[in-house]
N, CA, C and O atoms as a Tinker XYZ file with bonds, in Angstrom:
   536  protein
     1  N     -6.599000   -0.906000   41.882000    73     2
     2  CA    -7.577000   -0.746000   40.842000    64     1     3
     3  C     -6.890000   -0.599000   39.479000    63     2     4     5
     4  O     -7.334000   -1.187000   38.493000    81     3
     5  N     -5.815000    0.181000   39.427000    73     3     6
     6  CA    -5.148000    0.398000   38.146000    64     5     7
     7  C     -4.561000   -0.901000   37.593000    63     6     8     9
     8  O     -4.494000   -1.095000   36.380000    81     7
     9  N     -4.140000   -1.779000   38.491000    73     7    10
    10  CA    -3.603000   -3.074000   38.054000    64     9    11
    11  C     -4.657000   -3.823000   37.238000    63    10    12    13
    12  O     -4.349000   -4.347000   36.167000    81    11
    13  N     -5.870000   -3.878000   37.722000    73    11    14
    14  CA    -6.936000   -4.589000   37.021000    64    13    15
    15  C     -7.317000   -3.886000   35.726000    63    14    16    17
    16  O     -7.632000   -4.539000   34.731000    81    15
    17  N     -7.289000   -2.574000   35.737000    73    15    18
    18  CA    -7.590000   -1.806000   34.525000    64    17    19
    19  C     -6.551000   -2.110000   33.445000    63    18    20    21
    20  O     -6.906000   -2.294000   32.280000    81    19
    21  N     -5.286000   -2.163000   33.818000    73    19    22
    22  CA    -4.227000   -2.455000   32.850000    64    21    23
    23  C     -4.321000   -3.885000   32.333000    63    22    24    25
    24  O     -4.096000   -4.131000   31.148000    81    23
    25  N     -4.645000   -4.810000   33.195000    73    23    26
    26  CA    -4.811000   -6.195000   32.752000    64    25    27
    27  C     -5.956000   -6.293000   31.747000    63    26    28    29
    28  O     -5.825000   -6.952000   30.715000    81    27
    29  N     -7.075000   -5.639000   32.045000    73    27    30
    30  CA    -8.204000   -5.634000   31.116000    64    29    31
    31  C     -7.822000   -4.957000   29.801000    63    30    32    33
    32  O     -8.158000   -5.448000   28.723000    81    31
    33  N     -7.132000   -3.847000   29.894000    73    31    34
    34  CA    -6.735000   -3.108000   28.704000    64    33    35
    35  C     -5.819000   -3.938000   27.813000    63    34    36    37
    36  O     -5.868000   -3.817000   26.589000    81    35
    37  N     -4.989000   -4.776000   28.416000    73    35    38
    38  CA    -4.072000   -5.619000   27.644000    64    37    39
    39  C     -4.811000   -6.448000   26.597000    63    38    40    41
    40  O     -4.293000   -6.678000   25.504000    81    39
    41  N     -6.003000   -6.891000   26.925000    73    39    42
    42  CA    -6.752000   -7.749000   26.000000    64    41    43
    43  C     -7.488000   -6.962000   24.921000    63    42    44    45
    44  O     -7.984000   -7.554000   23.962000    81    43
    45  N     -7.567000   -5.639000   25.059000    73    43    46
    46  CA    -8.334000   -4.860000   24.090000    64    45    47
    47  C     -7.586000   -3.650000   23.534000    63    46    48    49
    48  O     -8.180000   -2.824000   22.842000    81    47
    49  N     -6.304000   -3.536000   23.825000    73    47    50
    50  CA    -5.525000   -2.380000   23.389000    64    49    51
    51  C     -5.312000   -2.421000   21.876000    63    50    52    53
    52  O     -4.693000   -3.347000   21.352000    81    51
    53  N     -5.825000   -1.419000   21.190000    73    51    54
    54  CA    -5.694000   -1.310000   19.742000    64    53    55
    55  C     -4.403000   -0.587000   19.383000    63    54    56    57
    56  O     -3.797000    0.079000   20.223000    81    55
    57  N     -3.996000   -0.722000   18.148000    73    55    58
    58  CA    -2.773000   -0.078000   17.675000    64    57    59
    59  C     -2.843000    1.446000   17.834000    63    58    60    61
    60  O     -1.834000    2.077000   18.147000    81    59
    61  N     -4.009000    2.035000   17.624000    73    59    62
    62  CA    -4.138000    3.487000   17.795000    64    61    63
    63  C     -3.863000    3.878000   19.248000    63    62    64    65
    64  O     -3.262000    4.921000   19.507000    81    63
    65  N     -4.298000    3.050000   20.187000    73    63    66
    66  CA    -4.023000    3.305000   21.596000    64    65    67
    67  C     -2.551000    3.186000   21.911000    63    66    68    69
    68  O     -2.017000    3.981000   22.683000    81    67
    69  N     -1.883000    2.200000   21.324000    73    67    70
    70  CA    -0.443000    2.025000   21.514000    64    69    71
    71  C      0.296000    3.270000   21.023000    63    70    72    73
    72  O      1.199000    3.767000   21.696000    81    71
    73  N     -0.092000    3.771000   19.844000    73    71    74
    74  CA     0.556000    4.965000   19.300000    64    73    75
    75  C      0.302000    6.189000   20.175000    63    74    76    77
    76  O      1.201000    7.003000   20.386000    81    75
    77  N     -0.916000    6.316000   20.681000    73    75    78
    78  CA    -1.223000    7.444000   21.578000    64    77    79
    79  C     -0.346000    7.400000   22.821000    63    78    80    81
    80  O      0.204000    8.423000   23.229000    81    79
    81  N     -0.213000    6.236000   23.418000    73    79    82
    82  CA     0.605000    6.093000   24.622000    64    81    83
    83  C      2.082000    6.337000   24.321000    63    82    84    85
    84  O      2.788000    6.947000   25.124000    81    83
    85  N      2.549000    5.864000   23.172000    73    83    86
    86  CA     3.943000    6.112000   22.784000    64    85    87
    87  C      4.201000    7.603000   22.568000    63    86    88    89
    88  O      5.270000    8.102000   22.921000    81    87
    89  N      3.242000    8.312000   21.997000    73    87    90
    90  CA     3.387000    9.760000   21.808000    64    89    91
    91  C      3.500000   10.476000   23.152000    63    90    92    93
    92  O      4.318000   11.381000   23.318000    81    91
    93  N      2.679000   10.064000   24.095000    73    91    94
    94  CA     2.744000   10.654000   25.435000    64    93    95
    95  C      4.111000   10.379000   26.054000    63    94    96    97
    96  O      4.712000   11.269000   26.656000    81    95
    97  N      4.600000    9.158000   25.907000    73    95    98
    98  CA     5.906000    8.804000   26.464000    64    97    99
    99  C      7.030000    9.589000   25.800000    63    98   100   101
   100  O      8.022000    9.920000   26.449000    81    99
   101  N      6.884000    9.886000   24.524000    73    99   102
   102  CA     7.898000   10.697000   23.841000    64   101   103
   103  C      7.918000   12.115000   24.409000    63   102   104   105
   104  O      8.989000   12.683000   24.622000    81   103
   105  N      6.744000   12.684000   24.654000    73   103   106
   106  CA     6.670000   14.033000   25.259000    64   105   107
   107  C      7.217000   14.009000   26.685000    63   106   108   109
   108  O      7.848000   14.968000   27.130000    81   107
   109  N      6.974000   12.920000   27.390000    73   107   110
   110  CA     7.500000   12.791000   28.743000    64   109   111
   111  C      9.030000   12.733000   28.712000    63   110   112   113
   112  O      9.693000   13.339000   29.554000    81   111
   113  N      9.579000   12.013000   27.753000    73   111   114
   114  CA    11.038000   11.917000   27.609000    64   113   115
   115  C     11.639000   13.288000   27.296000    63   114   116   117
   116  O     12.700000   13.635000   27.814000    81   115
   117  N     10.963000   14.065000   26.448000    73   115   118
   118  CA    11.426000   15.425000   26.142000    64   117   119
   119  C     11.421000   16.291000   27.397000    63   118   120   121
   120  O     12.336000   17.089000   27.604000    81   119
   121  N     10.404000   16.140000   28.231000    73   119   122
   122  CA    10.330000   16.911000   29.476000    64   121   123
   123  C     11.499000   16.575000   30.394000    63   122   124   125
   124  O     12.031000   17.453000   31.074000    81   123
   125  N     11.897000   15.307000   30.414000    73   123   126
   126  CA    13.055000   14.902000   31.213000    64   125   127
   127  C     14.300000   15.613000   30.693000    63   126   128   129
   128  O     15.094000   16.136000   31.475000    81   127
   129  N     14.470000   15.631000   29.374000    73   127   130
   130  CA    15.632000   16.274000   28.770000    64   129   131
   131  C     15.733000   17.752000   29.085000    63   130   132   133
   132  O     16.831000   18.305000   29.157000    81   131
   133  N     14.583000   18.396000   29.273000    73   131   134
   134  CA    14.554000   19.821000   29.598000    64   133   135
   135  C     14.421000   20.063000   31.104000    63   134   136   137
   136  O     14.322000   21.207000   31.548000    81   135
   137  N     14.419000   18.971000   31.891000    73   135   138
   138  CA    14.198000   19.037000   33.333000    64   137   139
   139  C     12.959000   19.867000   33.658000    63   138   140   141
   140  O     12.961000   20.676000   34.586000    81   139
   141  N     11.912000   19.652000   32.881000    73   139   142
   142  CA    10.645000   20.372000   33.016000    64   141   143
   143  C      9.660000   19.513000   33.808000    63   142   144   145
   144  O      8.895000   18.734000   33.240000    81   143
   145  N      9.696000   19.671000   35.125000    73   143   146
   146  CA     8.887000   18.835000   36.014000    64   145   147
   147  C      7.391000   19.036000   35.760000    63   146   148   149
   148  O      6.626000   18.072000   35.771000    81   147
   149  N      6.974000   20.278000   35.534000    73   147   150
   150  CA     5.551000   20.526000   35.290000    64   149   151
   151  C      5.058000   19.799000   34.045000    63   150   152   153
   152  O      3.999000   19.172000   34.063000    81   151
   153  N      5.825000   19.884000   32.972000    73   151   154
   154  CA     5.451000   19.185000   31.744000    64   153   155
   155  C      5.466000   17.670000   31.969000    63   154   156   157
   156  O      4.585000   16.956000   31.489000    81   155
   157  N      6.471000   17.188000   32.700000    73   155   158
   158  CA     6.544000   15.754000   32.991000    64   157   159
   159  C      5.302000   15.310000   33.753000    63   158   160   161
   160  O      4.700000   14.289000   33.421000    81   159
   161  N      4.918000   16.077000   34.777000    73   159   162
   162  CA     3.729000   15.738000   35.555000    64   161   163
   163  C      2.471000   15.739000   34.686000    63   162   164   165
   164  O      1.613000   14.867000   34.823000    81   163
   165  N      2.370000   16.715000   33.802000    73   163   166
   166  CA     1.218000   16.765000   32.899000    64   165   167
   167  C      1.168000   15.529000   32.001000    63   166   168   169
   168  O      0.102000   14.957000   31.774000    81   167
   169  N      2.326000   15.130000   31.496000    73   167   170
   170  CA     2.363000   13.942000   30.642000    64   169   171
   171  C      2.150000   12.663000   31.451000    63   170   172   173
   172  O      1.588000   11.693000   30.943000    81   171
   173  N      2.594000   12.658000   32.698000    73   171   174
   174  CA     2.332000   11.520000   33.580000    64   173   175
   175  C      0.826000   11.361000   33.764000    63   174   176   177
   176  O      0.291000   10.257000   33.658000    81   175
   177  N      0.154000   12.461000   34.038000    73   175   178
   178  CA    -1.308000   12.425000   34.150000    64   177   179
   179  C     -1.945000   11.992000   32.838000    63   178   180   181
   180  O     -2.878000   11.188000   32.833000    81   179
   181  N     -1.445000   12.522000   31.727000    73   179   182
   182  CA    -1.998000   12.173000   30.414000    64   181   183
   183  C     -1.858000   10.680000   30.146000    63   182   184   185
   184  O     -2.765000   10.058000   29.595000    81   183
   185  N     -0.717000   10.101000   30.538000    73   183   186
   186  CA    -0.491000    8.671000   30.335000    64   185   187
   187  C     -1.505000    7.847000   31.125000    63   186   188   189
   188  O     -2.162000    6.966000   30.571000    81   187
   189  N     -1.629000    8.134000   32.410000    73   187   190
   190  CA    -2.534000    7.352000   33.250000    64   189   191
   191  C     -3.994000    7.589000   32.856000    63   190   192   193
   192  O     -4.793000    6.653000   32.838000    81   191
   193  N     -4.334000    8.821000   32.544000    73   191   194
   194  CA    -5.703000    9.109000   32.103000    64   193   195
   195  C     -6.023000    8.355000   30.810000    63   194   196   197
   196  O     -7.114000    7.806000   30.659000    81   195
   197  N     -5.070000    8.332000   29.887000    73   195   198
   198  CA    -5.274000    7.606000   28.630000    64   197   199
   199  C     -5.482000    6.116000   28.891000    63   198   200   201
   200  O     -6.306000    5.484000   28.231000    81   199
   201  N     -4.746000    5.552000   29.842000    73   199   202
   202  CA    -4.940000    4.134000   30.185000    64   201   203
   203  C     -6.374000    3.881000   30.624000    63   202   204   205
   204  O     -7.016000    2.936000   30.167000    81   203
   205  N     -6.871000    4.737000   31.517000    73   203   206
   206  CA    -8.251000    4.594000   31.996000    64   205   207
   207  C     -9.244000    4.779000   30.849000    63   206   208   209
   208  O    -10.200000    4.015000   30.721000    81   207
   209  N     -9.012000    5.799000   30.016000    73   207   210
   210  CA    -9.923000    6.083000   28.910000    64   209   211
   211  C     -9.934000    4.950000   27.902000    63   210   212   213
   212  O    -11.000000    4.518000   27.463000    81   211
   213  N     -8.753000    4.463000   27.528000    73   211   214
   214  CA    -8.663000    3.373000   26.555000    64   213   215
   215  C     -9.320000    2.092000   27.075000    63   214   216   217
   216  O     -9.787000    1.262000   26.294000    81   215
   217  N     -9.349000    1.944000   28.393000    73   215   218
   218  CA   -10.006000    0.784000   29.005000    64   217   219
   219  C    -11.499000    1.028000   29.214000    63   218   220   221
   220  O    -12.211000    0.159000   29.717000    81   219
   221  N    -11.972000    2.226000   28.824000    73   219   222
   222  CA   -13.390000    2.538000   28.990000    64   221   223
   223  C    -13.765000    2.902000   30.415000    63   222   224   225
   224  O    -14.919000    2.747000   30.815000    81   223
   225  N    -12.795000    3.388000   31.186000    73   223   226
   226  CA   -13.050000    3.693000   32.601000    64   225   227
   227  C    -12.578000    5.087000   32.994000    63   226   228   229
   228  O    -12.116000    5.292000   34.117000    81   227
   229  N    -12.691000    6.034000   32.087000    73   227   230
   230  CA   -12.245000    7.398000   32.389000    64   229   231
   231  C    -13.027000    7.994000   33.557000    63   230   232   233
   232  O    -12.503000    8.836000   34.287000    81   231
   233  N    -14.275000    7.564000   33.739000    73   231   234
   234  CA   -15.061000    8.061000   34.871000    64   233   235
   235  C    -14.366000    7.751000   36.192000    63   234   236   237
   236  O    -14.460000    8.541000   37.131000    81   235
   237  N    -13.666000    6.611000   36.287000    73   235   238
   238  CA   -12.926000    6.276000   37.514000    64   237   239
   239  C    -11.751000    7.214000   37.713000    63   238   240   241
   240  O    -11.469000    7.641000   38.833000    81   239
   241  N    -11.060000    7.537000   36.613000    73   239   242
   242  CA    -9.948000    8.490000   36.689000    64   241   243
   243  C    -10.448000    9.811000   37.253000    63   242   244   245
   244  O     -9.834000   10.376000   38.158000    81   243
   245  N    -11.552000   10.299000   36.724000    73   243   246
   246  CA   -12.112000   11.576000   37.185000    64   245   247
   247  C    -12.513000   11.508000   38.651000    63   246   248   249
   248  O    -12.316000   12.470000   39.394000    81   247
   249  N    -13.062000   10.407000   39.061000    73   247   250
   250  CA   -13.458000   10.226000   40.460000    64   249   251
   251  C    -12.234000   10.220000   41.376000    63   250   252   253
   252  O    -12.245000   10.855000   42.431000    81   251
   253  N    -11.201000    9.520000   40.985000    73   251   254
   254  CA    -9.963000    9.460000   41.780000    64   253   255
   255  C     -9.345000   10.848000   41.910000    63   254   256   257
   256  O     -8.856000   11.207000   42.981000    81   255
   257  N     -9.360000   11.621000   40.847000    73   255   258
   258  CA    -8.743000   12.953000   40.865000    64   257   259
   259  C     -9.428000   13.900000   41.840000    63   258   260   261
   260  O     -8.802000   14.845000   42.320000    81   259
   261  N    -10.680000   13.668000   42.138000    73   259   262
   262  CA   -11.412000   14.540000   43.057000    64   261   263
   263  C    -10.913000   14.433000   44.495000    63   262   264   265
   264  O    -11.106000   15.358000   45.284000    81   263
   265  N    -10.281000   13.328000   44.842000    73   263   266
   266  CA    -9.812000   13.153000   46.226000    64   265   267
   267  C     -8.332000   12.792000   46.265000    63   266   268   269
   268  O     -7.914000   11.963000   47.073000    81   267
   269  N     -7.554000   13.402000   45.411000    73   267   270
   270  CA    -6.163000   13.023000   45.219000    64   269   271
   271  C     -5.153000   14.046000   45.730000    63   270   272   273
   272  O     -3.984000   13.972000   45.354000    81   271
   273  N     -5.549000   14.978000   46.556000    73   271   274
   274  CA    -4.693000   16.101000   46.914000    64   273   275
   275  C     -3.384000   15.672000   47.592000    63   274   276   277
   276  O     -2.331000   16.233000   47.289000    81   275
   277  N     -3.426000   14.704000   48.488000    73   275   278
   278  CA    -2.208000   14.283000   49.183000    64   277   279
   279  C     -1.268000   13.526000   48.249000    63   278   280   281
   280  O     -0.049000   13.674000   48.331000    81   279
   281  N     -1.831000   12.728000   47.377000    73   279   282
   282  CA    -1.007000   12.009000   46.412000    64   281   283
   283  C     -0.341000   12.979000   45.439000    63   282   284   285
   284  O      0.802000   12.759000   45.038000    81   283
   285  N     -1.021000   14.021000   45.065000    73   283   286
   286  CA    -0.442000   15.027000   44.173000    64   285   287
   287  C      0.749000   15.708000   44.835000    63   286   288   289
   288  O      1.754000   15.978000   44.177000    81   287
   289  N      0.645000   15.985000   46.120000    73   287   290
   290  CA     1.757000   16.589000   46.860000    64   289   291
   291  C      2.949000   15.632000   46.887000    63   290   292   293
   292  O      4.088000   16.041000   46.656000    81   291
   293  N      2.681000   14.370000   47.168000    73   291   294
   294  CA     3.739000   13.358000   47.170000    64   293   295
   295  C      4.422000   13.289000   45.805000    63   294   296   297
   296  O      5.649000   13.258000   45.723000    81   295
   297  N      3.626000   13.264000   44.738000    73   295   298
   298  CA     4.190000   13.164000   43.387000    64   297   299
   299  C      5.123000   14.327000   43.088000    63   298   300   301
   300  O      6.204000   14.134000   42.532000    81   299
   301  N      4.710000   15.521000   43.453000    73   299   302
   302  CA     5.546000   16.695000   43.167000    64   301   303
   303  C      6.878000   16.586000   43.919000    63   302   304   305
   304  O      7.929000   16.861000   43.341000    81   303
   305  N      6.851000   16.196000   45.174000    73   303   306
   306  CA     8.085000   16.031000   45.949000    64   305   307
   307  C      8.945000   14.913000   45.362000    63   306   308   309
   308  O     10.159000   15.052000   45.216000    81   307
   309  N      8.303000   13.828000   45.037000    73   307   310
   310  CA     8.982000   12.649000   44.514000    64   309   311
   311  C      9.725000   12.953000   43.213000    63   310   312   313
   312  O     10.775000   12.369000   42.944000    81   311
   313  N      9.191000   13.848000   42.424000    73   311   314
   314  CA     9.747000   14.109000   41.100000    64   313   315
   315  C     10.751000   15.262000   41.077000    63   314   316   317
   316  O     11.092000   15.753000   40.001000    81   315
   317  N     11.222000   15.696000   42.227000    73   315   318
   318  CA    12.207000   16.769000   42.254000    64   317   319
   319  C     13.581000   16.319000   41.756000    63   318   320   321
   320  O     14.416000   17.151000   41.402000    81   319
   321  N     13.813000   15.034000   41.728000    73   319   322
   322  CA    15.091000   14.502000   41.265000    64   321   323
   323  C     14.939000   13.964000   39.842000    63   322   324   325
   324  O     14.048000   13.161000   39.565000    81   323
   325  N     15.810000   14.412000   38.954000    73   323   326
   326  CA    15.738000   14.005000   37.547000    64   325   327
   327  C     15.818000   12.490000   37.387000    63   326   328   329
   328  O     15.150000   11.927000   36.520000    81   327
   329  N     16.623000   11.826000   38.205000    73   327   330
   330  CA    16.725000   10.367000   38.075000    64   329   331
   331  C     15.403000    9.676000   38.382000    63   330   332   333
   332  O     15.132000    8.594000   37.861000    81   331
   333  N     14.582000   10.292000   39.223000    73   331   334
   334  CA    13.258000    9.737000   39.493000    64   333   335
   335  C     12.387000    9.827000   38.248000    63   334   336   337
   336  O     11.622000    8.910000   37.948000    81   335
   337  N     12.507000   10.943000   37.522000    73   335   338
   338  CA    11.726000   11.115000   36.294000    64   337   339
   339  C     12.077000   10.020000   35.294000    63   338   340   341
   340  O     11.190000    9.422000   34.684000    81   339
   341  N     13.358000    9.760000   35.130000    73   339   342
   342  CA    13.794000    8.727000   34.186000    64   341   343
   343  C     13.286000    7.348000   34.619000    63   342   344   345
   344  O     12.897000    6.540000   33.776000    81   343
   345  N     13.288000    7.079000   35.915000    73   343   346
   346  CA    12.788000    5.801000   36.419000    64   345   347
   347  C     11.296000    5.630000   36.169000    63   346   348   349
   348  O     10.840000    4.553000   35.785000    81   347
   349  N     10.545000    6.698000   36.390000    73   347   350
   350  CA     9.104000    6.662000   36.137000    64   349   351
   351  C      8.841000    6.432000   34.653000    63   350   352   353
   352  O      7.969000    5.645000   34.285000    81   351
   353  N      9.598000    7.122000   33.805000    73   351   354
   354  CA     9.436000    6.964000   32.364000    64   353   355
   355  C      9.716000    5.511000   31.945000    63   354   356   357
   356  O      8.979000    4.939000   31.141000    81   355
   357  N     10.779000    4.925000   32.493000    73   355   358
   358  CA    11.113000    3.531000   32.171000    64   357   359
   359  C     10.009000    2.580000   32.617000    63   358   360   361
   360  O      9.703000    1.606000   31.928000    81   359
   361  N      9.411000    2.867000   33.778000    73   359   362
   362  CA     8.302000    2.028000   34.241000    64   361   363
   363  C      7.105000    2.152000   33.309000    63   362   364   365
   364  O      6.435000    1.158000   33.026000    81   363
   365  N      6.831000    3.356000   32.831000    73   363   366
   366  CA     5.748000    3.541000   31.862000    64   365   367
   367  C      6.030000    2.732000   30.591000    63   366   368   369
   368  O      5.144000    2.060000   30.063000    81   367
   369  N      7.272000    2.806000   30.113000    73   367   370
   370  CA     7.668000    2.038000   28.930000    64   369   371
   371  C      7.431000    0.542000   29.164000    63   370   372   373
   372  O      6.892000   -0.155000   28.305000    81   371
   373  N      7.840000    0.067000   30.331000    73   371   374
   374  CA     7.687000   -1.355000   30.658000    64   373   375
   375  C      6.214000   -1.741000   30.745000    63   374   376   377
   376  O      5.821000   -2.805000   30.267000    81   375
   377  N      5.402000   -0.882000   31.350000    73   375   378
   378  CA     3.970000   -1.175000   31.438000    64   377   379
   379  C      3.356000   -1.305000   30.046000    63   378   380   381
   380  O      2.568000   -2.215000   29.789000    81   379
   381  N      3.719000   -0.397000   29.162000    73   379   382
   382  CA     3.193000   -0.453000   27.806000    64   381   383
   383  C      3.646000   -1.743000   27.110000    63   382   384   385
   384  O      2.843000   -2.402000   26.450000    81   383
   385  N      4.908000   -2.099000   27.252000    73   383   386
   386  CA     5.409000   -3.342000   26.655000    64   385   387
   387  C      4.665000   -4.562000   27.184000    63   386   388   389
   388  O      4.286000   -5.449000   26.418000    81   387
   389  N      4.459000   -4.599000   28.491000    73   387   390
   390  CA     3.746000   -5.733000   29.085000    64   389   391
   391  C      2.320000   -5.824000   28.551000    63   390   392   393
   392  O      1.823000   -6.920000   28.292000    81   391
   393  N      1.665000   -4.682000   28.386000    73   391   394
   394  CA     0.298000   -4.702000   27.851000    64   393   395
   395  C      0.290000   -5.163000   26.397000    63   394   396   397
   396  O     -0.544000   -5.979000   26.006000    81   395
   397  N      1.208000   -4.645000   25.605000    73   395   398
   398  CA     1.269000   -5.012000   24.185000    64   397   399
   399  C      1.510000   -6.517000   24.038000    63   398   400   401
   400  O      0.919000   -7.162000   23.172000    81   399
   401  N      2.371000   -7.064000   24.877000    73   399   402
   402  CA     2.705000   -8.490000   24.797000    64   401   403
   403  C      1.783000   -9.352000   25.660000    63   402   404   405
   404  O      1.977000  -10.561000   25.780000    81   403
   405  N      0.780000   -8.710000   26.259000    73   403   406
   406  CA    -0.224000   -9.407000   27.078000    64   405   407
   407  C      0.396000  -10.232000   28.210000    63   406   408   409
   408  O     -0.066000  -11.330000   28.522000    81   407
   409  N      1.436000   -9.686000   28.807000    73   407   410
   410  CA     2.096000  -10.334000   29.941000    64   409   411
   411  C      1.463000   -9.824000   31.233000    63   410   412   413
   412  O      2.106000   -9.142000   32.032000    81   411
   413  N      0.201000  -10.167000   31.418000    73   411   414
   414  CA    -0.587000   -9.597000   32.520000    64   413   415
   415  C     -0.086000  -10.000000   33.899000    63   414   416   417
   416  O     -0.292000   -9.259000   34.860000    81   415
   417  N      0.558000  -11.141000   34.024000    73   415   418
   418  CA     1.052000  -11.571000   35.339000    64   417   419
   419  C      2.143000  -10.646000   35.870000    63   418   420   421
   420  O      2.332000  -10.542000   37.082000    81   419
   421  N      2.859000   -9.976000   34.974000    73   419   422
   422  CA     3.944000   -9.087000   35.393000    64   421   423
   423  C      3.462000   -7.664000   35.662000    63   422   424   425
   424  O      4.205000   -6.853000   36.217000    81   423
   425  N      2.230000   -7.356000   35.274000    73   423   426
   426  CA     1.719000   -5.989000   35.442000    64   425   427
   427  C      1.528000   -5.637000   36.906000    63   426   428   429
   428  O      1.887000   -4.537000   37.325000    81   427
   429  N      0.966000   -6.553000   37.696000    73   427   430
   430  CA     0.661000   -6.282000   39.098000    64   429   431
   431  C      1.849000   -5.794000   39.906000    63   430   432   433
   432  O      1.786000   -4.717000   40.499000    81   431
   433  N      2.930000   -6.560000   39.942000    73   431   434
   434  CA     4.096000   -6.114000   40.725000    64   433   435
   435  C      4.677000   -4.787000   40.236000    63   434   436   437
   436  O      5.086000   -3.952000   41.043000    81   435
   437  N      4.712000   -4.595000   38.920000    73   435   438
   438  CA     5.281000   -3.356000   38.393000    64   437   439
   439  C      4.406000   -2.158000   38.734000    63   438   440   441
   440  O      4.927000   -1.115000   39.128000    81   439
   441  N      3.097000   -2.278000   38.593000    73   439   442
   442  CA     2.219000   -1.135000   38.889000    64   441   443
   443  C      2.218000   -0.845000   40.386000    63   442   444   445
   444  O      2.117000    0.312000   40.796000    81   443
   445  N      2.330000   -1.887000   41.201000    73   443   446
   446  CA     2.417000   -1.661000   42.654000    64   445   447
   447  C      3.668000   -0.844000   42.979000    63   446   448   449
   448  O      3.600000    0.128000   43.731000    81   447
   449  N      4.783000   -1.231000   42.425000    73   447   450
   450  CA     6.020000   -0.481000   42.647000    64   449   451
   451  C      5.891000    0.931000   42.098000    63   450   452   453
   452  O      6.276000    1.898000   42.756000    81   451
   453  N      5.352000    1.047000   40.899000    73   451   454
   454  CA     5.232000    2.336000   40.219000    64   453   455
   455  C      4.406000    3.330000   41.031000    63   454   456   457
   456  O      4.750000    4.510000   41.104000    81   455
   457  N      3.329000    2.864000   41.635000    73   455   458
   458  CA     2.419000    3.779000   42.330000    64   457   459
   459  C      2.723000    3.956000   43.809000    63   458   460   461
   460  O      2.329000    4.966000   44.393000    81   459
   461  N      3.412000    3.007000   44.435000    73   459   462
   462  CA     3.500000    3.058000   45.893000    64   461   463
   463  C      4.882000    2.890000   46.515000    63   462   464   465
   464  O      5.126000    3.408000   47.605000    81   463
   465  N      5.767000    2.198000   45.868000    73   463   466
   466  CA     7.004000    1.765000   46.528000    64   465   467
   467  C      7.835000    2.914000   47.090000    63   466   468   469
   468  O      8.281000    2.842000   48.235000    81   467
   469  N      8.048000    3.951000   46.324000    73   467   470
   470  CA     8.949000    5.016000   46.762000    64   469   471
   471  C      8.420000    5.833000   47.926000    63   470   472   473
   472  O      9.205000    6.449000   48.648000    81   471
   473  N      7.125000    5.855000   48.125000    73   471   474
   474  CA     6.583000    6.644000   49.243000    64   473   475
   475  C      7.059000    6.064000   50.579000    63   474   476   477
   476  O      7.108000    6.779000   51.580000    81   475
   477  N      7.407000    4.781000   50.600000    73   475   478
   478  CA     7.883000    4.135000   51.821000    64   477   479
   479  C      9.404000    4.086000   51.897000    63   478   480   481
   480  O      9.958000    3.566000   52.866000    81   479
   481  N     10.076000    4.613000   50.899000    73   479   482
   482  CA    11.533000    4.513000   50.879000    64   481   483
   483  C     12.159000    5.401000   51.949000    63   482   484   485
   484  O     11.631000    6.458000   52.294000    81   483
   485  N     13.275000    4.954000   52.454000    73   483   486
   486  CA    14.015000    5.702000   53.469000    64   485   487
   487  C     14.471000    7.046000   52.903000    63   486   488   489
   488  O     14.428000    8.058000   53.602000    81   487
   489  N     14.904000    7.061000   51.648000    73   487   490
   490  CA    15.348000    8.291000   51.001000    64   489   491
   491  C     14.231000    9.336000   51.006000    63   490   492   493
   492  O     14.462000   10.496000   51.349000    81   491
   493  N     13.039000    8.928000   50.630000    73   491   494
   494  CA    11.912000    9.859000   50.591000    64   493   495
   495  C     11.595000   10.360000   51.997000    63   494   496   497
   496  O     11.381000   11.556000   52.195000    81   495
   497  N     11.565000    9.464000   52.964000    73   495   498
   498  CA    11.238000    9.853000   54.329000    64   497   499
   499  C     12.298000   10.763000   54.936000    63   498   500   501
   500  O     11.960000   11.678000   55.688000    81   499
   501  N     13.570000   10.534000   54.626000    73   499   502
   502  CA    14.634000   11.370000   55.170000    64   501   503
   503  C     14.637000   12.764000   54.547000    63   502   504   505
   504  O     14.863000   13.754000   55.242000    81   503
   505  N     14.392000   12.844000   53.257000    73   503   506
   506  CA    14.468000   14.115000   52.563000    64   505   507
   507  C     13.206000   14.973000   52.699000    63   506   508   509
   508  O     13.270000   16.195000   52.562000    81   507
   509  N     12.070000   14.344000   52.967000    73   507   510
   510  CA    10.817000   15.094000   52.983000    64   509   511
   511  C     10.000000   14.818000   54.253000    63   510   512   513
   512  O      8.772000   14.897000   54.229000    81   511
   513  N     10.672000   14.499000   55.347000    73   511   514
   514  CA     9.967000   14.144000   56.582000    64   513   515
   515  C      9.061000   15.252000   57.090000    63   514   516   517
   516  O      8.036000   14.976000   57.712000    81   515
   517  N      9.428000   16.514000   56.831000    73   515   518
   518  CA     8.600000   17.618000   57.320000    64   517   519
   519  C      7.249000   17.684000   56.611000    63   518   520   521
   520  O      6.339000   18.367000   57.081000    81   519
   521  N      7.109000   16.980000   55.483000    73   519   522
   522  CA     5.855000   16.967000   54.754000    64   521   523
   523  C      4.987000   15.753000   55.087000    63   522   524   525
   524  O      3.829000   15.680000   54.678000    81   523
   525  N      5.559000   14.797000   55.835000    73   523   526
   526  CA     4.862000   13.560000   56.135000    64   525   527
   527  C      4.224000   13.611000   57.510000    63   526   528   529
   528  O      4.782000   14.162000   58.459000    81   527
   529  N      3.053000   13.029000   57.591000    73   527   530
   530  CA     2.350000   12.929000   58.856000    64   529   531
   531  C      2.959000   11.803000   59.677000    63   530   532   533
   532  O      3.266000   10.737000   59.144000    81   531
   533  N      3.129000   12.030000   60.935000    73   531   534
   534  CA     3.709000   10.980000   61.794000    64   533   535
   535  C      2.637000   10.247000   62.538000    63   534   536
   536  O      2.934000    9.332000   63.306000    81   535
């Protein structure tokens, strides 16, 4: 769903929206520098929520958040490593660039990786197997 929202947003993203997203990314980068996972998570949510809001679909964001408890647990575990935070930040930067340049064909693969790829990684499964359902 987020892939389609980002593609739609690419065609209507205003400069004020670009600046808002860049400000969020700057705060996220500061959180990485301070190794502040809670602040990073808050800014991660702010980034994705802003994407939905700027696309006129904040109601979907709110609906998704109501049934997101397992994904929230995964995110917290996933972000325990600082290098993961930097990777997520870089993906956010890339998503914003793709939207600004209207390169919608590249959004799908990147958002798929951004939201799902690491949950299937061997590293994640080995380090957090006690939290995963078999």
